[in-house]
Kinemage of the C-alpha trace (Angstrom):
@kinemage 1
@onewidth
@group {chain A} dominant
@subgroup {mainchain}
@vectorlist {calphas} color= white
{ca met a 1} P -0.075 0.017 -0.041
{ca leu a 2} L 2.804 2.430 0.810
{ca val a 3} L 4.444 1.695 -2.486
{ca phe a 4} L 1.221 2.483 -4.272
{ca tyr a 5} L 1.030 5.831 -2.384
{ca ser a 6} L 4.647 6.625 -3.283
{ca tyr a 7} L 3.843 6.106 -7.020
{ca phe a 8} L 0.674 8.102 -6.686
{ca ala a 9} L 2.495 10.950 -4.792
{ca arg a 10} L 5.211 10.980 -7.649
{ca phe a 11} L 2.562 11.153 -10.395
{ca tyr a 12} L 0.446 13.656 -8.575
{ca ser a 13} L 3.303 15.909 -7.777
{ca val a 14} L 4.488 16.016 -11.341
{ca lys a 15} L 0.996 16.645 -12.628
{ca met a 16} L 0.481 19.610 -10.183
{ca val a 17} L 3.820 21.033 -11.221
{ca val a 18} L 2.264 21.641 -14.604
{ca asn a 19} L -0.735 23.348 -13.001
{ca gly a 20} L 1.492 25.131 -10.487
{ca arg a 21} L 0.333 23.517 -7.290
{ca ser a 22} L 2.780 20.735 -6.628
{ca ile a 23} L 3.782 21.811 -2.967
{ca leu a 24} L 0.193 21.989 -1.779
{ca ala a 25} L -0.672 18.588 -3.261
{ca thr a 26} L 2.415 16.927 -1.789
{ca met a 27} L 1.762 18.255 1.715
{ca thr a 28} L -1.878 17.137 1.524
{ca leu a 29} L -0.768 13.644 0.590
{ca leu a 30} L 1.765 13.514 3.376
{ca ile a 31} L -0.825 14.674 5.941
{ca phe a 32} L -3.075 11.956 4.762
{ca leu a 33} L -0.465 9.260 5.012
{ca val a 34} L 0.652 10.318 8.448
{ca gly a 35} L -2.827 10.593 9.834
{ca gly a 36} L -3.641 7.167 8.460
{ca ala a 37} L -0.560 5.589 10.020
{ca thr a 38} L -1.286 7.330 13.236
{ca thr a 39} L -4.916 6.010 13.229
{ca ala a 40} L -3.711 2.437 12.475
{ca ser a 41} L -1.177 2.558 15.368
{ca ala a 42} L -3.873 3.822 17.701
{ca gln a 43} L -6.106 1.002 16.802
{ca gln a 44} L -3.463 -1.715 17.265
{ca pro a 45} L -3.983 -3.493 20.534
{ca ala a 46} L -1.193 -3.153 23.199
{ca ala a 47} L -0.889 -6.961 23.675
{ca gln a 48} L -1.399 -9.489 20.899
{ca ser a 49} L -2.016 -13.135 21.783
{ca gln a 50} L -0.673 -15.992 19.661
{ca glu a 51} L -3.947 -17.873 20.117
{ca ile a 52} L -7.195 -16.086 19.402
{ca ser a 53} L -10.649 -17.685 19.930
{ca asp a 54} L -12.571 -18.235 16.673
{ca val a 55} L -15.770 -17.432 18.500
{ca asp a 56} L -15.240 -14.023 20.046
{ca gly a 57} L -11.677 -13.062 18.976
{ca arg a 58} L -10.409 -12.963 22.513
{ca pro a 59} L -7.187 -14.595 23.666
{ca val a 60} L -7.691 -18.189 24.585
{ca leu a 61} L -5.805 -17.745 27.843
{ca ile a 62} L -8.642 -15.468 29.261
{ca lys a 63} L -11.028 -18.373 28.945
{ca his a 64} L -9.075 -20.466 31.371
{ca leu a 65} L -9.645 -18.085 34.184
{ca pro a 66} L -11.915 -19.602 36.919
{ca asp a 67} L -15.505 -18.213 36.931
{ca leu a 68} L -14.793 -15.830 33.898
{ca gly a 69} L -18.123 -14.011 34.483
{ca ala a 70} L -17.093 -12.802 37.864
{ca ala a 71} L -13.687 -11.630 36.727
{ca glu a 72} L -14.665 -9.440 33.689
{ca gln a 73} L -14.288 -6.125 35.664
{ca gly a 74} L -10.723 -6.437 36.735
{ca leu a 75} L -9.359 -8.548 33.903
{ca ile a 76} L -5.909 -7.739 32.455
{ca phe a 77} L -4.167 -9.503 29.608
{ca gly a 78} L -0.706 -8.913 28.517
{ca thr a 79} L 2.662 -10.218 27.135
{ca glu a 80} L 5.151 -7.838 28.685
{ca lys a 81} L 6.944 -8.409 32.060
{ca ala a 82} L 6.944 -4.595 32.852
{ca ala a 83} L 3.073 -4.401 32.301
{ca leu a 84} L 2.666 -7.545 34.577
{ca glu a 85} L 4.672 -5.859 37.321
{ca asn a 86} L 2.304 -2.809 37.009
{ca ala a 87} L -0.742 -4.853 36.954
{ca val a 88} L 0.285 -6.792 39.992
{ca pro a 89} L 2.463 -4.491 42.004
{ca asn a 90} L 4.660 -5.103 45.131
{ca gln a 91} L 5.199 -8.848 44.308
{ca pro a 92} L 8.980 -9.588 44.340
{ca val a 93} L 8.518 -13.064 43.131
{ca leu a 94} L 7.595 -11.707 39.677
{ca his a 95} L 10.962 -9.982 39.313
{ca arg a 96} L 12.683 -13.422 39.272
{ca leu a 97} L 10.575 -14.611 36.287
{ca glu a 98} L 11.817 -14.439 32.683
{ca phe a 99} L 9.524 -13.547 29.847
{ca pro a 100} L 10.735 -15.065 26.595
{ca phe a 101} L 8.971 -14.272 23.345
{ca gly a 102} L 5.412 -15.728 23.227
{ca thr a 103} L 4.961 -15.697 27.045
{ca glu a 104} L 1.380 -14.426 28.021
{ca tyr a 105} L -0.366 -13.685 31.185
{ca val a 106} L -3.915 -12.940 32.433
{ca thr a 107} L -4.968 -11.667 35.923
{ca ala a 108} L -8.160 -10.862 37.445
{ca val a 109} L -9.448 -9.921 40.964
{ca tyr a 110} L -11.722 -12.332 42.846
{ca pro a 111} L -13.194 -12.250 46.368
{ca gln a 112} L -10.639 -14.915 47.336
{ca gly a 113} L -7.725 -12.872 45.923
{ca arg a 114} L -6.084 -11.850 42.675
{ca val a 115} L -5.513 -14.698 40.290
{ca leu a 116} L -2.602 -14.748 37.920
{ca ile a 117} L -1.972 -17.198 35.173
{ca ile a 118} L 1.330 -17.055 33.267
{ca glu a 119} L 1.640 -19.236 30.170
{ca tyr a 120} L 4.914 -20.280 28.651
{ca thr a 121} L 5.320 -21.687 25.132
{ca asn a 122} L 7.233 -24.777 26.157
{ca pro a 123} L 7.534 -27.040 29.330
{ca gln a 124} L 11.209 -26.055 29.725
{ca ser a 125} L 10.523 -22.426 30.322
{ca ser a 126} L 7.625 -23.189 32.583
{ca ser a 127} L 9.859 -25.636 34.596
{ca glu a 128} L 12.567 -23.063 35.011
{ca ala a 129} L 10.082 -20.576 36.237
{ca asp a 130} L 8.568 -23.115 38.617
{ca ala a 131} L 12.079 -23.795 40.115
{ca arg a 132} L 12.693 -20.124 40.688
{ca ile a 133} L 9.242 -19.675 42.310
{ca gln a 134} L 9.770 -22.628 44.593
{ca glu a 135} L 13.205 -21.299 45.442
{ca phe a 136} L 11.735 -17.837 46.305
{ca ala a 137} L 8.943 -19.449 48.326
{ca gly a 138} L 11.491 -21.513 50.353
{ca thr a 139} L 13.439 -18.399 51.326
{ca gln a 140} L 10.282 -16.488 52.042
{ca pro a 141} L 7.997 -18.425 54.604
{ca asp a 142} L 5.345 -15.686 54.372
{ca ala a 143} L 5.544 -15.083 50.642
{ca gly a 144} L 1.917 -13.860 50.492
{ca phe a 145} L 0.707 -16.013 47.682
{ca ile a 146} L -0.628 -19.564 46.871
{ca tyr a 147} L 1.215 -21.061 43.905
{ca arg a 148} L 0.707 -24.100 41.683
{ca arg a 149} L 2.058 -25.299 38.387
{ca ile a 150} L -0.677 -26.610 36.006
{ca gly a 151} L 0.759 -27.913 32.809
{ca asn a 152} L 2.586 -24.994 31.195
{ca tyr a 153} L 0.682 -22.587 33.358
{ca asn a 154} L 2.246 -21.045 36.388
{ca thr a 155} L -0.625 -19.885 38.560
{ca phe a 156} L -0.801 -17.613 41.604
{ca val a 157} L -3.395 -16.278 43.900
{ca phe a 158} L -2.119 -13.077 45.611
{ca gly a 159} L -3.596 -11.659 48.812
{ca ala a 160} L -5.557 -14.814 49.745
{ca val a 161} L -7.113 -14.651 53.144
{ca asp a 162} L -8.394 -18.274 53.013
{ca pro a 163} L -5.868 -20.722 51.599
{ca ala a 164} L -8.577 -23.297 51.076
{ca ala a 165} L -10.688 -20.845 48.964
{ca ala a 166} L -7.627 -19.866 47.039
{ca asn a 167} L -6.737 -23.562 46.220
{ca gly a 168} L -10.387 -24.042 45.173
{ca leu a 169} L -9.854 -21.266 42.503
{ca leu a 170} L -6.624 -22.983 41.249
{ca asp a 171} L -8.547 -26.320 41.122
{ca gln a 172} L -10.832 -24.672 38.444
{ca ile a 173} L -7.904 -23.864 36.159
{ca lys a 174} L -7.323 -26.743 33.573
{ca tyr a 175} L -4.461 -27.035 31.155
{ca glu a 176} L -6.335 -28.572 28.076
{ca lys a 177} L -3.864 -28.169 25.307
{ca thr a 178} L -2.606 -31.271 23.468
{ca val a 179} L 0.047 -31.692 20.743
{ca gln a 180} L -1.275 -33.521 17.568
{ca trp a 181} L 1.030 -34.159 14.563
{ca leu a 182} L -0.505 -33.787 11.190
{ca gly a 183} L 1.906 -36.323 9.768
{ca glu a 184} L 4.052 -38.976 11.265
{ca asp a 185} L 5.179 -38.314 14.813
{ca pro a 186} L 9.050 -37.456 14.464
{ca tyr a 187} L 9.480 -38.763 18.088
{ca ile a 188} L 7.986 -42.128 17.458
{ca leu a 189} L 11.292 -43.992 17.626
{ca lys a 190} L 12.140 -42.285 20.938
{ca lys a 191} L 8.784 -43.246 22.462
{ca leu a 192} L 9.097 -46.823 21.233
{ca glu a 193} L 12.644 -46.943 22.712
{ca arg a 194} L 11.423 -45.476 26.115
{ca tyr a 195} L 8.420 -47.904 25.964
{ca met a 196} L 10.803 -50.992 25.326
{ca val a 197} L 13.091 -49.898 28.131
{ca thr a 198} L 10.413 -49.279 30.620
{ca thr a 199} L 8.645 -52.601 29.766
{ca ser a 200} L 11.826 -54.539 29.882
{ca arg a 201} L 12.733 -52.997 33.272
{ca asp a 202} L 9.289 -53.847 34.678
{ca val a 203} L 9.458 -57.381 33.377
{ca met a 204} L 12.992 -57.998 34.904
{ca ile a 205} L 11.884 -56.515 38.312
{ca ser a 206} L 8.717 -58.572 38.252
{ca thr a 207} L 10.790 -61.787 37.415
{ca val a 208} L 13.263 -61.220 40.147
{ca leu a 209} L 10.489 -60.549 42.715
{ca val a 210} L 8.671 -63.707 41.688
{ca ile a 211} L 11.865 -65.845 41.914
{ca val a 212} L 12.951 -64.372 45.286
{ca gly a 213} L 9.335 -64.589 46.576
{ca gly a 214} L 9.084 -68.222 45.442
{ca ile a 215} L 12.412 -69.223 47.169
{ca val a 216} L 11.525 -67.435 50.388
{ca ser a 217} L 8.048 -68.945 50.357
{ca ser a 218} L 9.445 -72.491 49.796
{ca val a 219} L 11.988 -72.224 52.630
{ca leu a 220} L 9.325 -70.954 55.056
{ca ala a 221} L 6.879 -73.488 54.053
{ca gly a 222} L 9.545 -76.342 54.444
{ca ile a 223} L 10.383 -75.058 57.906
{ca leu a 224} L 6.702 -74.893 58.919
{ca val a 225} L 5.822 -78.418 57.514
{ca gly a 226} L 8.939 -79.786 59.093
{ca phe a 227} L 8.202 -78.324 62.564
{ca val a 228} L 4.550 -79.538 62.486
{ca phe a 229} L 5.750 -83.102 61.322
{ca phe a 230} L 8.276 -83.139 64.197
{ca arg a 231} L 5.635 -82.203 66.833
{ca phe a 232} L 3.218 -84.627 65.557
{ca arg a 233} L 5.817 -87.486 65.722
{ca asp a 234} L 6.999 -86.368 69.084
{ca gln a 235} L 3.461 -86.316 70.598
{ca lys a 236} L 2.663 -89.741 69.059
{ca arg a 237} L 5.870 -91.168 70.518
{ca ala a 238} L 5.076 -89.807 74.027
{ca ser a 239} L 1.637 -91.356 74.092
{ca arg a 240} L 3.032 -94.983 73.444
{ca thr a 241} L 3.445 -97.511 76.329
{ca ala a 242} L 7.003 -98.618 77.072
{ca phe a 243} L 7.615 -102.274 76.514
{ca ser a 244} L 10.470 -104.752 76.206
{ca asp a 245} L 10.824 -107.754 73.971
{ca ala a 246} L 13.590 -109.384 75.965
{ca gly a 247} L 11.130 -111.787 77.493
{ca gly a 248} L 12.753 -114.579 79.539
{ca leu a 249} L 16.078 -114.491 77.701
{ca thr a 250} L 19.246 -114.888 79.719
{ca arg a 251} L 22.055 -112.647 78.933
{ca leu a 252} L 25.611 -114.079 78.913
{ca asn a 253} L 28.042 -112.042 80.609
{ca leu a 254} L 30.735 -112.398 78.051
{ca asp a 255} L 32.280 -108.979 78.228
{ca gly a 256} L 32.582 -109.009 82.075
{ca leu a 257} L 30.521 -105.876 82.687
{ca ser a 258} L 28.622 -107.446 85.566
{ca glu a 259} L 29.581 -109.980 88.234
């Protein structure tokens, strides 16, 4: 469009030179272009989401807020860390977070506290942010917020008076995104390898446990059966009447043991 305007300006200025009004025409065209550019920049939103709903044109992240109807008044969406720190002031934990390109956030005020959802574009960034938040919470026993990682969402409730109610808000936040390949999964070999390794490990552990369990069970069963058999024979032997089969035999003192 600007190329078209440039060619049009060149033609129009030459034409108006012939008529003696080239300066006025060129200035009018420049004012028109500058005004159009200013209007376009004024209409451009401050924060643009990478995922827009096809239904109402709003960022998808907003729809993941709990009880969205109750949060419409204080809702703020953005993609810049500085804007987030202004929207949620006096929270040192936010200073430790990184905002790589594509990171989005949405925050809203509820009776239970201010909810903040930060979405990263990959699990690695979300995991790094989670580690920094956990480290900060470990050094600050009274951090003043309830935190939970939900998928690639790092969620907070600031200013919560009732921790149970704040956790109830976080329970309503669901990470529902799934990755679906249009063609063949490029990680199919790695998944099969991981499956084989996991299955082989489970089979080996199960086999060892069965063998060891069988040996231990056999030894214990043998000891138990032997003990029962010994006690049974001992009681049977004790119940018998003593007898001798010597009868009236006379023993010859051939070894000189008795006189």
